[in-house]
KEKE-3310 file (N, C-alpha, C; in steps of 0.2 Angstrom, whole numbers, plus 5000, padded with zeros to 4 digits):
npx = (5089:5084:5070:5071:5069:5073:5072:5058:5052:5057:5052:5038:5037:5040:5029:5018:5021:5018:5005:4998:4998:4992:4985:4976:4967:4961:4947:4940:4945:4940:4926:4924:4927:4918:4906:4907:4907:4894:4887:4890:4883:4869:4870:4878:4881:4886:4881:4867:4850:4841:4850:4856:4849:4851:4865:4868:4862:4870:4882:4879:4876:4889:4895:4890:4896:4909:4908:4906:4917:4927:4924:4928:4942:4946:4943:4950:4963:4964:4963:4975:4984:4981:4984:4997:5011:5027:5030:5025:5015:5012:5014:5004:4992:4993:4994:4982:4969:4956:4940:4944:4939:4926:4929:4936:4926:4917:4923:4923:4909:4907:4913:4918:4930:4943:4948:4962:4965:4959:4967:4979:4989:4998:4990:4980:4986:4999:5002:5003:5015:5023:5019:5009:4997:4988:4989:4986:4974:4963:4961:4959:4947:4939:4939:4933:4919:4917:4920:4910:4899:4902:4904:4891:4884:4891:4890:4876:4866:4853:4838:4832:4840:4842:4841:4852:4866:4864:4870:4883:4879:4873:4885:4892:4884:4885:4898:4901:4893:4879:4865:4860:4845:4834:4821:4810:4797:4793:4803:4801:4791:4784:4774:4783:4787:4794:4801:4801:4816:4824:4837:4835:4843:4846:4849:4847:4840:4827:4828:4826:4810:4808:4797:4792:4795:4797:4808:4815:4817:4826:4827:4837:4838:4844:4845:4844:4845:4852:4855:4857:4868:4878:4879:4884:4897:4903:4904:4914:4924:4927:4932:4944:4951:4953:4961:4972:4977:4979:4989:5000:5001:5006:5018:5025:5026:5034:5046:5049:5053:5043:5033:5026:5030:5023:5027:5020:5013:5001:4989:4990:4984)
npy = (5425:5419:5417:5422:5424:5438:5443:5441:5450:5462:5463:5462:5475:5483:5480:5484:5498:5502:5498:5505:5518:5517:5504:5502:5512:5510:5506:5517:5527:5522:5522:5535:5541:5534:5540:5554:5553:5548:5559:5568:5563:5567:5579:5577:5580:5571:5559:5549:5555:5544:5534:5540:5538:5524:5522:5529:5520:5509:5514:5517:5504:5499:5506:5500:5488:5491:5494:5481:5475:5482:5478:5465:5466:5471:5461:5450:5455:5457:5444:5439:5446:5441:5428:5427:5419:5410:5414:5427:5442:5448:5438:5429:5437:5441:5429:5423:5412:5407:5412:5421:5432:5430:5420:5428:5437:5429:5425:5437:5438:5427:5427:5437:5443:5455:5468:5468:5455:5448:5451:5446:5453:5463:5467:5482:5489:5485:5490:5503:5506:5503:5510:5523:5531:5539:5534:5521:5518:5525:5520:5506:5507:5512:5501:5491:5495:5495:5482:5473:5478:5478:5464:5459:5465:5459:5445:5442:5433:5426:5417:5410:5400:5404:5417:5422:5432:5444:5456:5452:5443:5452:5459:5449:5447:5459:5460:5449:5452:5448:5452:5467:5475:5482:5483:5477:5474:5468:5458:5449:5435:5434:5444:5458:5471:5486:5500:5517:5524:5514:5502:5487:5471:5455:5440:5427:5414:5403:5385:5372:5364:5369:5378:5394:5407:5419:5413:5406:5415:5428:5445:5459:5475:5492:5509:5524:5536:5551:5550:5537:5534:5542:5536:5523:5527:5533:5521:5515:5524:5523:5510:5511:5520:5513:5502:5508:5514:5503:5496:5506:5505:5492:5493:5501:5492:5482:5490:5492:5480:5472:5464:5449:5434:5419:5401:5393:5389:5385:5390:5396:5399)
npz = (4726:4741:4752:4768:4786:4789:4776:4773:4783:4778:4765:4768:4775:4764:4755:4763:4765:4752:4750:4760:4754:4742:4738:4748:4746:4734:4731:4736:4728:4715:4717:4719:4707:4699:4704:4701:4687:4685:4689:4679:4668:4665:4659:4648:4632:4622:4624:4621:4625:4629:4633:4645:4658:4659:4659:4671:4680:4679:4683:4696:4701:4700:4710:4721:4719:4722:4736:4742:4737:4744:4757:4756:4753:4765:4774:4769:4770:4784:4788:4782:4790:4803:4801:4798:4793:4792:4780:4779:4779:4766:4757:4761:4759:4746:4739:4741:4738:4741:4748:4760:4767:4771:4781:4790:4794:4799:4811:4817:4821:4828:4841:4855:4854:4855:4843:4842:4846:4836:4826:4829:4836:4848:4864:4867:4878:4878:4866:4868:4874:4863:4852:4852:4863:4856:4842:4843:4852:4848:4835:4837:4845:4835:4826:4834:4834:4820:4814:4818:4811:4798:4796:4799:4788:4777:4779:4781:4786:4783:4787:4776:4765:4751:4751:4758:4761:4753:4748:4744:4734:4725:4722:4715:4705:4698:4695:4687:4677:4676:4683:4678:4679:4666:4663:4673:4674:4661:4661:4673:4677:4688:4700:4704:4715:4713:4720:4713:4707:4711:4708:4700:4703:4697:4706:4707:4696:4691:4691:4678:4680:4693:4704:4700:4709:4723:4730:4721:4710:4712:4717:4720:4726:4724:4730:4720:4726:4732:4746:4748:4740:4746:4758:4754:4749:4760:4768:4760:4761:4775:4776:4768:4776:4787:4782:4777:4789:4797:4790:4792:4806:4807:4800:4809:4820:4814:4812:4825:4829:4834:4829:4829:4820:4814:4814:4806:4791:4787:4783:4772:4757)
capx = (5089:5079:5066:5072:5065:5074:5069:5051:5051:5059:5047:5032:5037:5039:5022:5014:5022:5015:4998:4994:4998:4988:4981:4971:4962:4958:4940:4938:4946:4936:4919:4923:4927:4911:4901:4908:4905:4887:4885:4890:4879:4863:4871:4883:4878:4889:4877:4860:4846:4839:4855:4858:4847:4853:4872:4868:4860:4876:4887:4877:4877:4896:4897:4888:4901:4915:4906:4907:4924:4931:4923:4932:4949:4948:4943:4956:4969:4964:4964:4982:4988:4980:4987:5004:5016:5034:5031:5024:5008:5011:5013:4997:4987:4993:4993:4976:4964:4949:4937:4945:4936:4921:4931:4937:4920:4913:4926:4920:4903:4906:4915:4919:4937:4945:4951:4969:4965:4957:4972:4985:4994:4998:4984:4981:4990:5006:5004:5004:5022:5027:5018:5007:4990:4984:4990:4983:4968:4957:4961:4956:4941:4935:4938:4928:4913:4916:4920:4903:4894:4904:4903:4884:4882:4894:4888:4869:4864:4845:4836:4831:4847:4842:4841:4858:4872:4861:4875:4888:4876:4873:4891:4894:4880:4887:4905:4901:4888:4872:4861:4857:4839:4832:4813:4808:4790:4794:4807:4799:4784:4780:4774:4788:4786:4801:4800:4804:4822:4828:4840:4834:4848:4844:4854:4845:4836:4824:4831:4821:4806:4807:4792:4794:4793:4802:4814:4819:4819:4827:4829:4840:4837:4848:4842:4848:4845:4859:4857:4860:4874:4882:4880:4889:4903:4905:4907:4920:4929:4929:4936:4950:4955:4955:4966:4978:4980:4982:4996:5004:5002:5010:5025:5028:5028:5040:5051:5051:5054:5038:5028:5028:5028:5022:5031:5015:5010:4996:4983:4992:4980)
capy = (5427:5415:5420:5420:5428:5445:5445:5442:5456:5468:5463:5464:5482:5487:5479:5488:5505:5503:5497:5511:5524:5516:5498:5503:5517:5508:5506:5524:5531:5520:5524:5542:5542:5532:5545:5560:5552:5548:5566:5572:5560:5570:5585:5575:5580:5566:5553:5549:5555:5538:5530:5543:5535:5517:5523:5531:5514:5505:5517:5516:5497:5498:5508:5494:5483:5494:5493:5474:5473:5485:5474:5459:5468:5472:5454:5446:5458:5456:5437:5438:5448:5436:5421:5428:5413:5412:5417:5434:5445:5450:5431:5426:5441:5441:5422:5420:5410:5406:5418:5421:5437:5426:5417:5433:5440:5424:5426:5444:5437:5421:5428:5444:5445:5462:5469:5466:5448:5445:5452:5443:5458:5465:5471:5490:5491:5484:5494:5510:5506:5502:5516:5529:5531:5542:5530:5514:5518:5528:5516:5500:5508:5512:5494:5488:5497:5494:5475:5469:5481:5475:5457:5458:5467:5455:5438:5443:5426:5426:5410:5407:5399:5407:5424:5424:5436:5448:5461:5449:5441:5458:5461:5444:5448:5465:5459:5444:5454:5445:5455:5473:5475:5488:5483:5472:5472:5463:5452:5444:5432:5434:5451:5461:5478:5489:5507:5521:5526:5509:5498:5479:5466:5448:5436:5420:5412:5397:5380:5368:5360:5373:5383:5401:5411:5423:5409:5404:5420:5433:5452:5464:5482:5497:5515:5528:5542:5554:5548:5530:5534:5545:5530:5518:5531:5533:5515:5513:5528:5521:5504:5513:5523:5507:5498:5512:5515:5496:5495:5510:5502:5486:5496:5503:5486:5480:5495:5492:5473:5469:5460:5442:5430:5412:5396:5388:5392:5380:5394:5400:5396)
capz = (4733:4745:4757:4775:4791:4788:4770:4774:4786:4774:4760:4771:4776:4757:4753:4768:4763:4745:4751:4763:4750:4736:4738:4753:4743:4727:4731:4737:4721:4710:4719:4718:4700:4696:4707:4698:4681:4685:4690:4673:4663:4663:4654:4643:4625:4618:4626:4619:4631:4631:4637:4651:4664:4660:4661:4678:4684:4679:4687:4703:4703:4701:4716:4725:4719:4726:4743:4744:4736:4749:4763:4754:4753:4772:4777:4766:4773:4791:4788:4781:4796:4808:4800:4795:4795:4791:4773:4780:4778:4759:4754:4763:4756:4738:4736:4744:4733:4744:4751:4767:4770:4774:4787:4795:4796:4804:4817:4821:4823:4832:4847:4858:4854:4854:4837:4842:4847:4830:4821:4832:4838:4855:4866:4867:4884:4876:4860:4870:4875:4857:4847:4857:4864:4850:4836:4844:4855:4844:4829:4839:4846:4829:4824:4839:4831:4813:4812:4818:4806:4791:4796:4798:4781:4772:4779:4780:4787:4783:4788:4770:4761:4744:4752:4762:4758:4747:4746:4740:4728:4721:4719:4710:4699:4694:4693:4681:4671:4676:4677:4680:4675:4663:4663:4677:4672:4656:4663:4678:4676:4694:4702:4708:4717:4714:4720:4708:4709:4713:4703:4702:4701:4698:4709:4706:4691:4692:4687:4675:4685:4699:4704:4699:4715:4726:4732:4715:4706:4717:4714:4725:4724:4727:4729:4716:4730:4735:4753:4748:4737:4751:4763:4751:4748:4767:4770:4757:4764:4782:4775:4766:4781:4792:4779:4777:4796:4799:4787:4795:4812:4806:4798:4816:4824:4811:4814:4832:4830:4839:4825:4829:4814:4816:4810:4803:4785:4785:4781:4766:4751)
cpx = (5083:5076:5069:5069:5066:5071:5062:5049:5052:5054:5040:5032:5036:5032:5018:5015:5018:5008:4995:4994:4993:4983:4975:4965:4959:4951:4937:4939:4942:4929:4919:4923:4920:4906:4901:4906:4897:4884:4885:4885:4873:4864:4876:4880:4881:4885:4870:4855:4843:4843:4857:4856:4850:4861:4872:4866:4866:4881:4885:4878:4885:4899:4896:4893:4907:4914:4908:4914:4929:4930:4928:4939:4951:4948:4948:4963:4970:4966:4972:4986:4987:4984:4994:5009:5023:5035:5029:5017:5007:5010:5006:4992:4987:4992:4986:4971:4957:4947:4938:4942:4930:4923:4933:4931:4916:4916:4924:4914:4902:4909:4916:4926:4938:4948:4959:4970:4964:4963:4979:4990:4993:4992:4985:4985:4997:5007:5005:5012:5026:5026:5016:5000:4986:4984:4986:4976:4962:4956:4957:4949:4936:4934:4933:4921:4912:4916:4914:4898:4896:4903:4896:4882:4885:4891:4880:4866:4856:4844:4834:4838:4847:4842:4847:4862:4869:4866:4880:4885:4875:4880:4894:4890:4883:4894:4905:4896:4881:4869:4858:4851:4836:4824:4811:4801:4790:4798:4804:4792:4780:4780:4780:4787:4793:4799:4803:4810:4826:4831:4838:4840:4846:4850:4853:4840:4833:4827:4825:4817:4805:4800:4795:4791:4799:4808:4818:4821:4820:4830:4832:4839:4842:4845:4847:4848:4852:4860:4860:4867:4880:4884:4885:4896:4907:4908:4913:4926:4932:4934:4943:4954:4958:4961:4973:4981:4983:4989:5001:5006:5007:5017:5028:5030:5034:5046:5054:5053:5049:5032:5030:5026:5028:5026:5027:5012:5004:4990:4984:4989:4976)
cpy = (5423:5419:5417:5425:5436:5448:5446:5448:5462:5468:5465:5472:5486:5486:5484:5496:5507:5503:5503:5517:5523:5510:5499:5508:5516:5509:5513:5528:5529:5522:5531:5544:5540:5537:5551:5559:5551:5555:5570:5569:5564:5576:5583:5575:5574:5559:5554:5550:5549:5534:5533:5539:5528:5518:5525:5525:5510:5507:5516:5509:5496:5501:5503:5489:5485:5493:5486:5472:5476:5481:5467:5460:5468:5465:5450:5449:5457:5448:5436:5440:5443:5430:5421:5422:5415:5415:5425:5436:5446:5443:5429:5430:5441:5434:5419:5418:5409:5412:5419:5427:5435:5423:5422:5436:5435:5424:5432:5443:5432:5422:5436:5446:5452:5462:5466:5458:5445:5446:5449:5448:5460:5468:5478:5492:5490:5488:5501:5511:5506:5508:5522:5528:5533:5537:5524:5514:5520:5523:5509:5501:5509:5505:5490:5489:5495:5486:5472:5472:5478:5468:5455:5459:5462:5448:5438:5436:5426:5418:5407:5406:5403:5414:5427:5428:5440:5453:5458:5446:5446:5459:5456:5445:5454:5463:5454:5446:5451:5447:5461:5474:5482:5488:5477:5469:5467:5457:5447:5441:5432:5442:5453:5468:5481:5497:5511:5524:5521:5505:5490:5475:5459:5444:5428:5419:5405:5391:5376:5364:5363:5377:5390:5405:5415:5420:5407:5409:5426:5440:5456:5471:5487:5504:5519:5535:5544:5551:5541:5530:5537:5540:5525:5521:5531:5527:5513:5518:5526:5515:5506:5516:5518:5503:5502:5513:5508:5495:5499:5507:5496:5488:5498:5497:5483:5484:5494:5484:5470:5466:5453:5438:5422:5407:5392:5392:5388:5383:5397:5396:5401)
cpz = (4736:4750:4764:4780:4790:4781:4770:4777:4782:4768:4762:4772:4769:4755:4757:4766:4757:4746:4755:4759:4744:4736:4743:4751:4737:4726:4732:4731:4716:4711:4718:4711:4697:4698:4703:4690:4680:4686:4683:4667:4660:4658:4649:4636:4620:4620:4624:4626:4633:4635:4644:4657:4665:4662:4668:4682:4684:4683:4694:4705:4704:4707:4722:4725:4722:4733:4745:4743:4741:4755:4762:4755:4761:4775:4775:4770:4780:4792:4787:4787:4802:4808:4797:4798:4793:4784:4773:4777:4770:4756:4755:4759:4749:4735:4738:4738:4735:4747:4758:4771:4774:4781:4792:4798:4801:4811:4821:4824:4828:4839:4849:4858:4852:4847:4837:4843:4840:4825:4824:4833:4846:4857:4867:4873:4882:4870:4862:4871:4869:4852:4852:4858:4858:4844:4837:4847:4851:4838:4831:4842:4840:4826:4828:4836:4824:4811:4813:4813:4800:4791:4795:4791:4776:4773:4778:4780:4788:4784:4782:4766:4755:4745:4756:4757:4752:4744:4742:4734:4723:4718:4714:4704:4694:4691:4687:4676:4671:4682:4680:4676:4672:4664:4667:4676:4666:4657:4667:4676:4682:4696:4706:4709:4718:4714:4715:4711:4712:4707:4705:4699:4702:4701:4709:4701:4692:4688:4683:4680:4691:4698:4703:4705:4718:4729:4727:4710:4711:4715:4721:4722:4728:4725:4725:4720:4732:4742:4753:4745:4742:4756:4760:4751:4755:4770:4767:4760:4771:4781:4773:4771:4786:4788:4779:4784:4799:4796:4790:4802:4812:4804:4805:4820:4821:4813:4821:4834:4835:4835:4825:4823:4817:4812:4806:4797:4782:4782:4774:4759:4748)
residu = (MET:LYS:MET:ASP:SER:LEU:THR:VAL:GLU:ASN:LEU:ASP:ARG:ARG:MET:LEU:LEU:ASP:PHE:PHE:SER:LEU:GLY:ALA:TRP:VAL:HIS:GLN:TYR:THR:ALA:THR:ALA:LEU:TYR:HIS:GLU:ALA:GLN:LYS:ILE:PRO:SER:ASP:GLU:ASN:VAL:SER:PRO:ASP:ASP:ARG:PRO:ARG:ILE:GLN:MET:VAL:LEU:ARG:ALA:LYS:ILE:VAL:GLY:GLU:VAL:VAL:SER:SER:PHE:GLU:THR:LEU:GLY:ARG:PHE:CYS:PHE:ALA:VAL:ARG:ASN:ARG:GLY:LYS:SER:GLY:ILE:ALA:SER:GLN:PHE:ILE:ASN:MET:SER:ARG:ASN:ARG:ALA:HIS:ASP:PHE:TYR:LYS:LEU:CYS:MET:SER:ASN:ASP:ASP:SER:PRO:GLU:SER:LEU:LEU:SER:ILE:GLN:ASP:ARG:HIS:GLU:LEU:LYS:ALA:ILE:VAL:SER:ASP:TYR:GLU:SER:ASP:ALA:PHE:LEU:GLU:ASN:LEU:GLU:ASN:LEU:PHE:PRO:ILE:LEU:ALA:GLU:ALA:TYR:LEU:ASP:ASP:ASP:HIS:GLU:PRO:THR:LYS:LYS:ARG:ARG:LEU:THR:ARG:ALA:TYR:ASN:ALA:ILE:LYS:HIS:GLY:ASN:HIS:ILE:ILE:ASN:ASN:ILE:VAL:GLU:LEU:SER:PRO:ILE:PRO:VAL:SER:ILE:GLU:LYS:GLY:TYR:ILE:PRO:ILE:VAL:THR:ARG:TRP:PRO:HIS:PHE:GLY:GLU:ASP:ILE:ASN:SER:ASN:THR:MET:ILE:PHE:ILE:THR:ARG:SER:MET:SER:GLN:GLU:SER:VAL:THR:GLU:ASP:LEU:GLU:PHE:ILE:ARG:GLN:VAL:ALA:VAL:VAL:LEU:SER:ASN:LEU:ALA:GLN:LEU:LEU:ILE:ARG:LEU:ILE:ASP:LYS:LYS:SER:LEU:LYS:TYR:TYR:THR:ASP:ASP:SER:GLN:LEU:MET)
# end
C-alpha cells in the first residue's frame, strides 16, 4: 500500500490517537516512577546505607533528564505539526534526525507569533467554529504563556558560549553517563562552591593546553530539595498535558477535514 493523501491523513489520526494516550505522557510516567523510587530508598533494607544517598542523587538527576527530554519532545512535536508536508505529521515527527526542538524554540523567542501561527493551524477565531471556545481558547492561552518559558529555559542563551544551554548540557551529561559527581572536592582542581543538598554534574572538561578555570571546567548543580523536585515534576506534567491536548485538537481538525497539509516535504529530516 502506497502513501497517498487519504492514507497520510488516516495514519496521522491513528498516530495521534496513540500519542495522546501514551506517548504524550511518557516523561510524566517516568519522572513519577523515579520520584517514588527515590522516596523508598532511605528505608530500603536491601540497599546498603552507604549507597542510599548516591542512588537518590542519581534518581534526582534522572528526573532532570526527564524535564529536558519532555521539552525536546514538545519542541520536536510542534516542529512536526508546523512543518507537516505531504508525508504528514507522524512521518515528520518519527523520522526526525536533527534537533528540531531547538529550531522551534528559536522561533518562539524570535517573534511575537501566536501559538496557532507557530503551529500553522487556524487562528483561534476560526477554531471556535470548528471545535469550541472551551476546547481551543483556554488551550491556546496556556500555550501563549508556556512556550516562551520553555524556550528561554531550553535555549538559555548566556553571553559566555561555554555556559550556554546549561539545562540541555546537564541532560546530555546524564543521558550519556558523563558525569554525576560524588565528591567534587576531590574531583576538581579549582575551588568550587556547592551548597549542601545539591547534585553537581560536570558538563565540560578542559582540553590539553587550556587553562583550568570556570570556563573550561563547568559544573551544573540541581537541588535535592522537595521544592525543586516538585517544580521539575510540575514542568513535566504541564508539557504532558499540552502534548496530549494538542494531539486531541489535531484529531478534531482531521475529523472535521480542517487540517491543511502542505505539498513541500523539504523540512523532513
